[in-house]
PATORDREN-150314 format. One record per atom (N, C-alpha, C, CB): x, y, z; residue number from 1; residue in one letter. Coordinates in pm, whole numbers, plus 50000, padded with zeros to 5 digits. Glycine has a CB too. Layout:
N
       u       v       w   num   residu
       X       Y       Z   NUM        A
...
This chain:
118
       u       v       w   num   residu
   92611   78438   89174     1        X
   92652   78574   89152     1        X
   92536   78692   89073     1        X
   92786   78553   89061     1        X
   92494   78777   89104     2        X
   92395   78840   89065     2        X
   92445   78915   88917     2        X
   92350   78932   89185     2        X
   92545   78916   88869     3        X
   92581   78972   88743     3        X
   92614   78880   88686     3        X
   92670   79067   88732     3        X
   92625   78756   88684     4        X
   92696   78657   88601     4        X
   92860   78667   88590     4        X
   92637   78670   88461     4        X
   92920   78760   88636     5        X
   93056   78739   88625     5        X
   93145   78612   88683     5        X
   93100   78848   88677     5        X
   93118   78560   88752     6        X
   93139   78442   88837     6        X
   93041   78322   88869     6        X
   93166   78492   88952     6        X
   93090   78187   88854     7        X
   92996   78111   88873     7        X
   93010   78010   88989     7        X
   92975   78056   88759     7        X
   92952   77928   89084     8        X
   92969   77851   89199     8        X
   93079   77720   89113     8        X
   92794   77797   89274     8        X
   93177   77718   89195     9        X
   93262   77616   89155     9        X
   93197   77468   89177     9        X
   93393   77634   89232     9        X
   93158   77408   89070    10        X
   93087   77276   89116    10        X
   93183   77181   89032    10        X
   92906   77261   89074    10        X
   93139   77044   89036    11        X
   93241   76924   88979    11        X
   93211   76967   88793    11        X
   93170   76711   89042    11        X
   93075   76987   88745    12        X
   93048   76989   88603    12        X
   93144   77141   88571    12        X
   92854   76992   88564    12        X
   93119   77223   88641    13        X
   93174   77345   88618    13        X
   93345   77354   88587    13        X
   93134   77421   88740    13        X
   93384   77251   88702    14        X
   93544   77219   88697    14        X
   93568   77168   88548    14        X
   93595   77089   88819    14        X
   93513   77061   88507    15        X
   93523   76977   88407    15        X
   93537   77042   88286    15        X
   93423   76895   88405    15        X
   93429   77125   88279    16        X
   93413   77222   88152    16        X
   93516   77311   88164    16        X
   93276   77303   88140    16        X
   93578   77359   88261    17        X
   93680   77451   88252    17        X
   93812   77379   88197    17        X
   93701   77517   88392    17        X
   93838   77238   88253    18        X
   93943   77174   88166    18        X
   93921   77158   88043    18        X
   93978   77058   88201    18        X
   93795   77132   87997    19        X
   93803   77095   87863    19        X
   93819   77212   87786    19        X
   93691   77020   87820    19        X
   93764   77338   87835    20        X
   93808   77446   87757    20        X
   93959   77479   87722    20        X
   93758   77548   87818    20        X
   94013   77429   87867    21        X
   94173   77466   87881    21        X
   94229   77352   87748    21        X
   94251   77419   88081    21        X
   94213   77218   87758    22        X
   94269   77129   87684    22        X
   94245   77201   87559    22        X
   94218   76989   87698    22        X
   94124   77229   87511    23        X
   94091   77287   87351    23        X
   94178   77387   87305    23        X
   93946   77356   87333    23        X
   94210   77518   87426    24        X
   94295   77604   87386    24        X
   94414   77542   87351    24        X
   94311   77696   87472    24        X
   94486   77441   87449    25        X
   94636   77445   87431    25        X
   94624   77353   87291    25        X
   94739   77374   87576    25        X
   94548   77272   87218    26        X
   94547   77176   87165    26        X
   94524   77274   87021    26        X
   94446   77061   87226    26        X
   94462   77392   87031    27        X
   94478   77498   86893    27        X
   94574   77568   86930    27        X
   94356   77600   86847    27        X
   94659   77606   87016    28        X
   94778   77691   86990    28        X
   94882   77602   86969    28        X
   94813   77789   87100    28        X
   94858   77455   86971    29        X
   94981   77407   86929    29        X
   94958   77360   86778    29        X
   95034   77292   87026    29        X
   94840   77354   86731    30        X
   94800   77360   86608    30        X
   94862   77470   86535    30        X
   94666   77367   86605    30        X
   94826   77612   86558    31        X
   94873   77706   86533    31        X
   95016   77724   86518    31        X
   94827   77767   86601    31        X
   95098   77699   86630    32        X
   95229   77688   86612    32        X
   95299   77562   86486    32        X
   95271   77662   86762    32        X
   95248   77436   86540    33        X
   95230   77346   86412    33        X
   95242   77423   86215    33        X
   95053   77282   86449    33        X
   95151   77512   86218    34        X
   95119   77563   86091    34        X
   95210   77647   86072    34        X
   94995   77617   86071    34        X
   95280   77739   86134    35        X
   95360   77827   86150    35        X
   95500   77749   86095    35        X
   95352   77879   86297    35        X
   95505   77673   86168    36        X
   95662   77584   86172    36        X
   95645   77554   86004    36        X
   95672   77397   86302    36        X
   95513   77494   85990    37        X
   95519   77431   85832    37        X
   95544   77549   85735    37        X
   95363   77350   85781    37        X
   95474   77664   85766    38        X
   95509   77773   85668    38        X
   95630   77836   85647    38        X
   95440   77865   85686    38        X
   95696   77820   85763    39        X
   95844   77877   85789    39        X
   95931   77780   85715    39        X
   95891   77885   85957    39        X
   95906   77622   85727    40        X
   95998   77531   85624    40        X
   96010   77560   85491    40        X
   95955   77401   85616    40        X
   95868   77609   85459    41        X
   95841   77636   85308    41        X
   95909   77789   85291    41        X
   95658   77631   85265    41        X
   95931   77840   85359    42        X
   95979   77967   85298    42        X
   96136   77980   85327    42        X
   95897   78096   85361    42        X
   96198   77863   85401    43        X
   96356   77847   85397    43        X
   96405   77872   85293    43        X
   96410   77731   85424    43        X
   96499   77944   85284    44        X
   96586   77958   85134    44        X
   96512   78001   85031    44        X
   96647   77823   85076    44        X
   96373   78053   85083    45        X
   96302   78129   84944    45        X
   96368   78269   84885    45        X
   96138   78174   84983    45        X
   96382   78287   84780    46        X
   96442   78432   84711    46        X
   96309   78464   84662    46        X
   96576   78428   84573    46        X
   96294   78611   84665    47        X
   96174   78656   84635    47        X
   96242   78752   84527    47        X
   96081   78716   84762    47        X
   96161   78786   84402    48        X
   96217   78890   84324    48        X
   96117   78996   84284    48        X
   96280   78834   84206    48        X
   96157   79119   84295    49        X
   96096   79217   84247    49        X
   96193   79353   84197    49        X
   95997   79244   84351    49        X
   96109   79421   84080    50        X
   96166   79518   84010    50        X
   96113   79619   84041    50        X
   96167   79507   83889    50        X
   96191   79747   84056    51        X
   96159   79897   84056    51        X
   96225   80018   83961    51        X
   96190   79935   84188    51        X
   96157   80097   83942    52        X
   96239   80193   83861    52        X
   96378   80237   83962    52        X
   96132   80338   83816    52        X
   96495   80248   83908    53        X
   96603   80304   83983    53        X
   96697   80361   83885    53        X
   96670   80203   84074    53        X
   96769   80485   83968    54        X
   96860   80550   83886    54        X
   96976   80458   83823    54        X
   96918   80660   83966    54        X
   97073   80530   83742    55        X
   97193   80477   83725    55        X
   97273   80407   83824    55        X
   97255   80561   83686    55        X
   97299   80496   83947    56        X
   97376   80435   84022    56        X
   97298   80326   84127    56        X
   97450   80540   84084    56        X
   97222   80283   84096    57        X
   97139   80177   84194    57        X
   97029   80226   84297    57        X
   97243   80103   84285    57        X
   97030   80325   84309    58        X
   96913   80380   84399    58        X
   96771   80377   84331    58        X
   96944   80535   84441    58        X
   96696   80326   84420    59        X
   96540   80285   84387    59        X
   96474   80451   84387    59        X
   96456   80161   84535    59        X
   96352   80464   84284    60        X
   96286   80566   84336    60        X
   96194   80514   84381    60        X
   96255   80663   84267    60        X
   96185   80498   84515    61        X
   96063   80445   84641    61        X
   96138   80383   84697    61        X
   95925   80354   84614    61        X
   96098   80274   84768    62        X
   96148   80185   84844    62        X
   96108   80033   84841    62        X
   96130   80233   84954    62        X
   96141   79935   84876    63        X
   96094   79823   84899    63        X
   96079   79787   85062    63        X
   96177   79736   84823    63        X
   95962   79771   85117    64        X
   95936   79762   85251    64        X
   95877   79620   85260    64        X
   95841   79879   85303    64        X
   95789   79649   85415    65        X
   95712   79522   85433    65        X
   95575   79495   85347    65        X
   95675   79517   85579    65        X
   95514   79595   85297    66        X
   95423   79580   85223    66        X
   95444   79540   85088    66        X
   95367   79674   85230    66        X
   95553   79533   85007    67        X
   95624   79462   84916    67        X
   95657   79358   84928    67        X
   95707   79501   84887    67        X
   95699   79303   85051    68        X
   95755   79189   85066    68        X
   95616   79094   85098    68        X
   95874   79197   85180    68        X
   95535   79158   85190    69        X
   95395   79077   85163    69        X
   95355   79055   85070    69        X
   95297   79113   85197    69        X
   95349   79143   84961    70        X
   95279   79126   84828    70        X
   95345   79025   84753    70        X
   95275   79252   84745    70        X
   95486   79053   84767    71        X
   95579   78913   84698    71        X
   95547   78776   84738    71        X
   95738   78916   84738    71        X
   95541   78777   84879    72        X
   95492   78646   84934    72        X
   95343   78575   84884    72        X
   95482   78672   85085    72        X
   95265   78693   84848    73        X
   95163   78626   84813    73        X
   95149   78562   84659    73        X
   95068   78712   84843    73        X
   95249   78637   84595    74        X
   95264   78608   84463    74        X
   95343   78500   84411    74        X
   95304   78707   84413    74        X
   95446   78524   84479    75        X
   95564   78402   84420    75        X
   95574   78286   84525    75        X
   95741   78472   84402    75        X
   95517   78284   84660    76        X
   95533   78193   84768    76        X
   95398   78109   84782    76        X
   95570   78273   84901    76        X
   95273   78224   84751    77        X
   95166   78149   84792    77        X
   95115   78152   84931    77        X
   95194   78032   84765    77        X
   95218   78249   85004    78        X
   95206   78280   85132    78        X
   95115   78382   85195    78        X
   95313   78307   85162    78        X
   94993   78406   85264    79        X
   94954   78500   85282    79        X
   94975   78592   85438    79        X
   94844   78467   85242    79        X
   95049   78688   85420    80        X
   95098   78760   85582    80        X
   95086   78875   85584    80        X
   95239   78752   85635    80        X
   95022   78920   85680    81        X
   94999   79083   85729    81        X
   95126   79165   85725    81        X
   94944   79095   85890    81        X
   95105   79269   85640    82        X
   95274   79326   85620    82        X
   95328   79389   85757    82        X
   95289   79465   85490    82        X
   95222   79408   85865    83        X
   95279   79415   85975    83        X
   95352   79326   86068    83        X
   95211   79451   86019    83        X
   95360   79222   86004    84        X
   95447   79093   86058    84        X
   95566   79099   85986    84        X
   95380   78941   86035    84        X
   95601   79160   85885    85        X
   95698   79167   85821    85        X
   95807   79273   85869    85        X
   95653   79181   85702    85        X
   95933   79235   85902    86        X
   96011   79324   85970    86        X
   96145   79337   85881    86        X
   96033   79275   86120    86        X
   96214   79460   85848    87        X
   96317   79472   85820    87        X
   96361   79587   85762    87        X
   96337   79389   85768    87        X
   96472   79628   85720    88        X
   96522   79716   85709    88        X
   96477   79756   85559    88        X
   96649   79697   85749    88        X
   96414   79884   85513    89        X
   96349   79921   85429    89        X
   96491   79925   85317    89        X
   96257   80050   85474    89        X
   96420   79875   85193    90        X
   96567   79865   85072    90        X
   96518   80007   84986    90        X
   96572   79676   84931    90        X
   96635   80050   84985    91        X
   96641   80203   84875    91        X
   96748   80170   84764    91        X
   96706   80373   84970    91        X
   96773   80057   84757    92        X
   96905   80026   84646    92        X
   96858   79877   84588    92        X
   97092   80015   84738    92        X
   96922   79891   84479    93        X
   96916   79727   84385    93        X
   97001   79657   84479    93        X
   96997   79715   84196    93        X
   96949   79547   84480    94        X
   97032   79404   84555    94        X
   96958   79331   84641    94        X
   97160   79436   84648    94        X
   97000   79251   84706    95        X
   96955   79167   84757    95        X
   96911   79204   84921    95        X
   97043   79069   84728    95        X
   96801   79180   84993    96        X
   96779   79255   85131    96        X
   96695   79139   85185    96        X
   96695   79421   85128    96        X
   96734   79127   85339    97        X
   96687   79048   85418    97        X
   96554   79085   85497    97        X
   96786   79022   85491    97        X
   96477   79008   85538    98        X
   96348   79054   85609    98        X
   96352   78891   85704    98        X
   96179   79095   85476    98        X
   96222   78943   85795    99        X
   96203   78845   85880    99        X
   96043   78858   85871    99        X
   96280   78863   86025    99        X
   95985   78717   85899   100        X
   95861   78718   85896   100        X
   95800   78643   85998   100        X
   95826   78683   85785   100        X
   95715   78734   86096   101        X
   95680   78651   86214   101        X
   95538   78586   86214   101        X
   95691   78737   86336   101        X
   95553   78484   86171   102        X
   95456   78387   86158   102        X
   95356   78357   86265   102        X
   95516   78281   86132   102        X
   95442   78334   86396   103        X
   95399   78324   86551   103        X
   95448   78373   86624   103        X
   95397   78230   86609   103        X
   95398   78403   86747   104        X
   95502   78455   86860   104        X
   95617   78377   86869   104        X
   95445   78456   87002   104        X
   95612   78252   86854   105        X
   95730   78168   86880   105        X
   95822   78130   86758   105        X
   95683   78044   86943   105        X
   95761   78164   86642   106        X
   95802   78134   86479   106        X
   95848   78234   86411   106        X
   95692   78090   86392   106        X
   95946   78241   86354   107        X
   96009   78355   86239   107        X
   96050   78284   86107   107        X
   96159   78437   86300   107        X
   96042   78355   86010   108        X
   96131   78289   85901   108        X
   96213   78396   85832   108        X
   96044   78209   85790   108        X
   96325   78367   85775   109        X
   96385   78468   85733   109        X
   96329   78464   85556   109        X
   96555   78452   85773   109        X
   96343   78598   85518   110        X
   96310   78561   85337   110        X
   96397   78686   85290   110        X
   96102   78573   85264   110        X
   96464   78619   85176   111        X
   96533   78721   85109   111        X
   96438   78765   84996   111        X
   96674   78672   85059   111        X
   96496   78930   84944   112        X
   96415   78955   84844   112        X
   96521   79004   84751   112        X
   96295   79048   84876   112        X
   96526   78993   84644   113        X
   96612   79039   84519   113        X
   96551   79143   84445   113        X
   96637   78927   84419   113        X
   96602   79261   84463   114        X
   96546   79383   84358   114        X
   96634   79415   84284   114        X
   96500   79513   84412   114        X
   96560   79399   84156   115        X
   96614   79452   84051   115        X
   96567   79600   83962   115        X
   96607   79346   83980   115        X
   96644   79668   83878   116        X
   96583   79787   83835   116        X
   96485   79732   83674   116        X
   96728   79917   83810   116        X
   96387   79812   83686   117        X
   96304   79777   83553   117        X
   96400   79880   83448   117        X
   96102   79826   83566   117        X
   96326   79780   83342   118        X
   96418   79850   83207   118        X
   96331   79978   83189   118        X
   96424   79742   83035   118        X
């Protein structure tokens, strides 16, 4: 084919294609296993953070995905992109639940305890 967008199907090309497919499957399996290992580490983990708050318990600011991702790195040693952290933005002192998407098929619940700074 003139532009090189396709190749003639030969036994060698078919074997090469099968090898590439096996490699992709193995890599996907390893990625999922790694994500499941991290999810097991995160189970039951309670992260803590403190922020300035009013006497009524309302935060001056909020705790969202970026703060949870930062707490995961600092307290659990797990690096996660903030876009993979999902949950309601915390605007009050207390315990809040977030979900971390580690892999398309693997998620991990994370609890963060928000306290008031002195």
